[in-house]
C-alpha positions in Angstrom: 19.3 8.8 34.5 17.3 5.7 34.6 14.1 7.7 34.8 15.1 9.7 31.7 16.0 6.5 29.8 12.6 4.9 30.7 10.9 8.1 29.4 12.8 8.1 26.1 12.2 4.4 25.7 8.4 4.9 26.2 8.3 7.7 23.6 10.4 6.0 21.0 8.6 2.5 21.4 5.2 4.2 21.0 6.2 6.3 18.0 8.0 3.3 16.4 5.0 1.0 17.0 2.6 3.5 15.3 5.0 4.0 12.3 5.5 0.3 11.8 1.7 -0.3 12.0 1.1 2.4 9.4 3.8 1.1 7.1 2.8 -2.5 7.3 -0.9 -1.5 6.7 0.1 0.6 3.7 2.3 -2.1 2.0 -0.3 -4.8 2.8 -2.9 -2.7 1.1 -0.9 -2.2 -2.0 -0.1 -6.0 -2.1 -3.7 -6.8 -1.6 -4.6 -4.5 -4.6 -1.9 -6.1 -6.7 -3.1 -9.6 -6.1 -6.8 -9.0 -6.7 -6.5 -10.2 -10.3 -5.9 -13.8 -9.1 -9.2 -13.8 -7.2 -11.6 -16.3 -8.9 -13.7 -19.4 -8.3 -10.6 -21.4 -7.1 -8.7 -18.6 -5.4 -11.3 -16.8 -3.2 -10.9 -13.5 -1.4 -10.6 -15.3 1.8 -7.6 -17.2 0.4 -6.0 -13.9 -0.5 -6.5 -12.5 3.0 -4.9 -15.7 4.3 -1.9 -15.3 2.1 -1.5 -11.6 3.0 -1.6 -12.5 6.8 1.1 -15.1 6.3 3.3 -12.4 4.7 3.0 -10.0 7.6 6.2 -11.3 9.4 8.2 -10.9 6.2 6.9 -7.3 5.8 7.8 -6.6 9.4 11.2 -8.1 8.7 11.7 -5.7 5.8 10.2 -2.6 7.4 11.6 -2.8 11.0 14.8 -0.8 10.4 13.0 2.0 8.5 10.2 2.0 11.0 12.5 2.3 13.9 14.4 5.2 12.2 11.3 7.2 11.4 9.7 6.4 14.9 12.9 7.4 16.8 13.2 10.7 14.8 9.5 11.5 15.4 9.9 10.9 19.1 13.2 12.8 19.5 11.9 15.7 17.3 8.8 16.0 19.5 11.0 16.0 22.7 13.3 18.6 21.1 10.2 20.7 20.2 9.0 20.7 23.8 12.5 21.6 25.0 12.8 18.3 27.0 16.1 17.4 25.4 17.3 20.8 26.3 16.6 20.1 29.9 18.6 16.8 29.6 21.5 18.6 28.0 21.5 21.4 30.8 21.4 18.7 33.5 24.8 17.5 32.1 23.9 14.8 29.7 26.0 15.1 26.5 25.2 14.0 23.1 27.3 10.9 23.4 25.6 10.0 26.6 22.2 10.4 25.0 23.4 8.2 22.2 24.4 5.6 24.7 21.0 5.8 26.3 19.4 5.3 22.9 21.6 2.2 22.2 20.5 0.6 25.5 16.9 1.4 24.6 17.4 -0.4 21.2 18.7 -3.6 22.7 15.2 -5.2 23.1 14.6 -4.3 19.5 17.9 -6.0 18.5 16.9 -9.2 20.3 13.4 -9.1 18.8 14.9 -8.6 15.3 17.2 -11.6 15.9 14.2 -13.8 16.9 12.1 -12.4 14.0 15.0 -13.2 11.5 15.8 -16.7 12.8 12.5 -18.1 13.8 9.4 -16.2 12.8 10.3 -15.1 9.2 11.6 -18.4 8.0 8.7 -20.3 9.4 6.3 -17.8 7.8 8.1 -18.1 4.4 7.8 -21.8 4.4 4.0 -21.4 5.2 3.6 -18.9 2.4 5.4 -21.3 -0.1 3.2 -24.2 1.0 0.0 -22.0 0.7 1.1 -20.7 -2.7 1.5 -24.3 -3.9 -1.8 -25.3 -2.5 -3.8 -22.3 -3.6 -2.0 -21.1 -6.8 -0.1 -24.1 -7.9 3.4 -22.4 -7.7 5.8 -21.3 -5.1 7.9 -18.8 -6.9 11.5 -18.6 -5.7 14.3 -19.9 -7.8 12.2 -21.6 -10.4 13.0 -21.5 -14.1 10.4 -22.1 -16.8 11.5 -25.7 -16.8 11.3 -26.1 -13.1 13.9 -26.5 -10.3 17.4 -27.9 -11.1 19.8 -29.7 -8.7 23.3 -31.1 -9.3 25.0 -33.6 -7.1 27.7 -36.4 -7.3 26.4 -39.7 -8.7 27.6 -43.2 -8.2 31.2 -44.2 -9.2 32.4 -40.6 -9.5 29.8 -39.5 -12.0 27.4 -36.6 -11.9 23.6 -36.5 -11.4 21.3 -33.7 -12.4 17.7 -33.7 -11.1 15.0 -31.6 -12.6 11.8 -31.1 -10.7 8.9 -29.4 -12.5 6.7 -28.9 -9.5 6.7 -28.9 -5.8 3.6 -30.3 -4.0 2.3 -29.0 -0.6 2.7 -32.4 1.1 6.4 -32.4 0.6 6.3 -34.5 -2.6 7.4 -33.6 -6.0 6.1 -34.1 -9.5 7.5 -34.1 -13.1 10.9 -35.6 -12.3 13.7 -35.8 -14.9 16.9 -37.5 -13.7 20.0 -37.2 -15.8 23.0 -39.5 -15.0 26.5 -38.9 -16.4 29.6 -41.0 -16.0 33.1 -39.7 -15.2 33.7 -38.5 -18.8 30.4 -36.5 -18.5 28.7 -38.7 -21.0 24.9 -39.3 -20.5 24.3 -42.9 -19.4 20.7 -42.8 -18.3 17.6 -40.7 -18.4 14.7 -41.4 -15.9 11.4 -39.6 -16.1 8.9 -40.0 -13.3 5.4 -38.7 -12.7 5.6 -38.4 -8.9 8.1 -38.8 -6.1 9.0 -37.9 -2.5 12.1 -37.7 -0.3 12.7 -39.9 2.7 15.6 -41.5 4.6 18.2 -39.9 2.3 16.5 -41.4 -0.8 14.4 -40.0 -3.6 11.6 -42.4 -4.3 10.1 -42.1 -7.8 6.9 -43.7 -9.0 5.7 -44.3 -12.6 9.3 -44.3 -13.9 10.3 -44.4 -17.6 13.9 -45.2 -17.6 16.1 -44.9 -20.7 19.5 -46.7 -20.5 22.2 -45.6 -23.0 24.8 -48.1 -24.1 28.4 -47.3 -23.1 29.4 -47.5 -26.8 26.8 -45.0 -28.0 29.2 -42.2 -28.6 31.5 -44.2 -30.8 28.5 -45.8 -32.6 27.1 -42.4 -33.4 30.5 -41.0 -34.4 30.7 -43.6 -37.2 27.7 -42.1 -38.9 26.4 -45.6 -39.5 23.4 -47.5 -38.3 24.5 -49.4 -35.2 24.4 -53.2 -35.2 22.5 -53.3 -31.9 20.3 -50.8 -30.1 22.2 -48.1 -28.2 19.2 -47.4 -25.9 16.9 -49.5 -23.8 13.6 -48.2 -22.4 12.1 -49.7 -19.3 9.0 -49.0 -17.4 9.5 -49.3 -13.6 6.7 -48.9 -11.0 9.0 -47.5 -8.4 12.6 -46.6 -8.2 14.7 -45.3 -5.2 18.1 -43.6 -5.5 20.3 -42.2 -2.7 20.5 -38.4 -2.7 21.8 -35.6 -0.6 18.6 -33.6 -1.3 16.3 -33.2 1.6 12.8 -31.5 2.0 14.6 -28.7 3.8 17.0 -28.1 1.0 14.1 -28.2 -1.5 12.5 -25.4 0.5 15.8 -23.6 0.7 15.9 -23.6 -3.1 12.6 -21.7 -3.4 13.3 -19.2 -0.6 15.2 -15.9 -0.8 18.4 -16.6 1.0 17.8 -13.7 3.5 14.5 -15.4 4.4 16.2 -18.6 5.6 17.4 -19.2 9.1 21.2 -19.3 9.6 21.2 -22.9 10.4 19.3 -23.8 7.1 21.5 -21.4 5.2 24.7 -23.0 6.5 23.4 -26.4 5.6 22.4 -25.2 2.1 25.8 -23.6 1.6 27.5 -26.9 2.7 25.3 -28.8 0.1 26.2 -26.4 -2.7 30.0 -26.6 -1.9 29.9 -30.4 -1.8 28.4 -30.4 -5.2 30.9 -27.7 -6.6 28.1 -25.1 -7.1 28.2 -21.3 -6.6 27.7 -20.2 -3.1 28.5 -16.5 -3.3 24.9 -15.3 -3.1 24.2 -17.5 0.0 27.4 -16.5 1.8 26.5 -12.8 1.3 23.1 -13.5 2.6 24.6 -15.1 5.7 26.7 -12.1 6.4 23.7 -9.8 5.8 21.6 -11.9 8.3 24.4 -11.6 10.9 24.4 -7.8 10.3 20.6 -7.4 10.3 19.9 -7.1 14.1 22.8 -4.5 14.4 21.2 -2.5 11.5 18.8 -1.2 14.2 21.7 0.3 16.2 22.8 2.0 12.9 19.2 3.3 12.4 19.0 4.8 15.9 22.4 6.3 15.5 21.3 8.0 12.3 18.1 9.3 14.1 20.1 10.8 17.0 21.7 13.9 15.3 18.4 14.5 13.3 16.2 14.4 16.4 18.7 16.4 18.5 18.6 19.4 16.1 16.9 22.4 17.7 14.3 24.3 15.6 12.5 27.4 16.5 9.2 26.6 14.9 7.9 23.2 14.4 10.4 21.2 12.5 8.9 17.7 13.4 7.5 17.2 9.8 10.7 18.2 8.2 12.8 15.9 10.4 10.4 13.0 9.6 10.8 13.7 5.9 14.5 13.7 6.3 14.3 10.3 8.1 12.1 8.9 5.4 14.7 10.0 2.7 17.5 8.6 4.8 15.7 5.3 5.3 14.9 4.9 1.7 18.4 5.9 0.7 19.9 3.4 3.0 17.8 0.7 1.7 18.7 1.6 -1.9 22.4 1.8 -1.1 22.2 -1.6 0.7 20.5 -3.2 -2.4 23.1 -1.5 -4.7 26.0 -2.8 -2.6 24.5 -6.3 -2.8 24.2 -6.2 -6.7 27.5 -4.4 -7.3 29.3 -6.7 -4.8 28.0 -9.8 -6.6 29.0 -8.5 -9.9 32.4 -7.3 -8.9 33.2 -10.4 -6.7 33.6 -8.4 -3.5 34.3 -10.2 -0.3 31.0 -11.1 1.3 31.6 -9.2 4.5 32.3 -6.1 2.5 29.0 -6.4 0.6 27.1 -6.9 3.9 28.8 -4.6 6.2 30.1 -1.5 4.3 26.7 0.2 4.0 26.1 -0.2 7.7 29.6 0.9 8.7 29.4 3.9 6.3 26.0 5.0 7.6 27.3 4.6 11.2 30.4 6.7 10.5 28.4 9.5 8.9 25.9 9.6 11.9 28.8 9.7 14.3 30.4 12.5 12.4 27.2 14.5 12.3 26.7 14.0 16.1 30.3 15.1 16.8 29.8 18.2 14.6 26.7 19.1 16.5 28.6 18.6 19.9 31.4 20.9 18.8 29.0 23.5 17.6 27.2 23.6 20.9 30.5 23.8 22.7 31.6 26.8 20.6 28.3 28.5 21.2 28.6 28.0 24.9 32.0 29.6 25.1 32.1 33.4 25.5 35.0 35.9 25.6 35.4 38.0 28.8 34.0 41.5 28.4 36.6 44.4 28.3 35.7 47.8 29.8 35.5 50.7 27.4 37.6 52.9 29.7 40.3 50.4 30.1 40.3 50.7 33.9 39.8 47.7 36.1 36.7 47.7 38.4 
């Protein structure tokens, strides 16, 4: 059994590696062609290759489940075509035992997927964001046309809204607009700064233009008469420091896709959002999806099992691989559809993240059980009855 498992592992690993290499190369080529328009005097072709190299871990993260599915189907279909699976079945190995062997073979892939999801991809995404800031001047992510917006509690029970127009590659920020409100949600101050940086739980702003609004401004404006004294006061401050719950890590989390964060950073960001009474549904769903991601590989190998075990008289490898591609793309589409529908319909996060995997796993198990029952019925034969009716 151990020899058979090693042989299956070698075939599946080799096929999956080739498929992943082909998929990553194909998607990287398309991305390279799409970004060629950005090449110029400031953004060279070498810079483009550098950015594409940084995005390889993210592409591997996205393509790993589909690559394993297609590679496993290709390997199992080749073994079925050479009747090697038949030999295993004749030796007493049932379909469920073969599936158990495939799950054991997939365990190293699950561990590698967890390491890729928690360490490699988040680090690569941060590097990509920094490189985009340095080379292209923007980092994408959750940026509006007016920049990035943050909300947190201010002093004395008020509210503070921070608008940052640009993030800088050295961890600094530029184009800061700070809005401060009192308990009654009345604007009390507006501060605008050219540059700033985060450190020691503080936001340090330089070149600040601060506009203080008088506490009686609302009543003064309500009278529709010229106020007796100015209701605003403008001050130029060289440097101002305010306490804040924002950190450079939370800034990076704001511009990253939630699925690209590590779980520790994602939990910290969810805590920050909850403490400031902000929506956390998208991040909580992403957390559940990250938990389920490594086990998606077990779902993929389970889907590959009944397809690869099918016996065909002539060829059949190409047809099985085509079915695998359709299933892989279909699973990806259903997964994304579940995410969007779940967010719109306010489903529980675990339902949004786990139902596609559980549904695909149930269908794969059902197909495998049907195949097992079919082979059992084919192997059963009725006793032959003599035409004369006499016993031998």
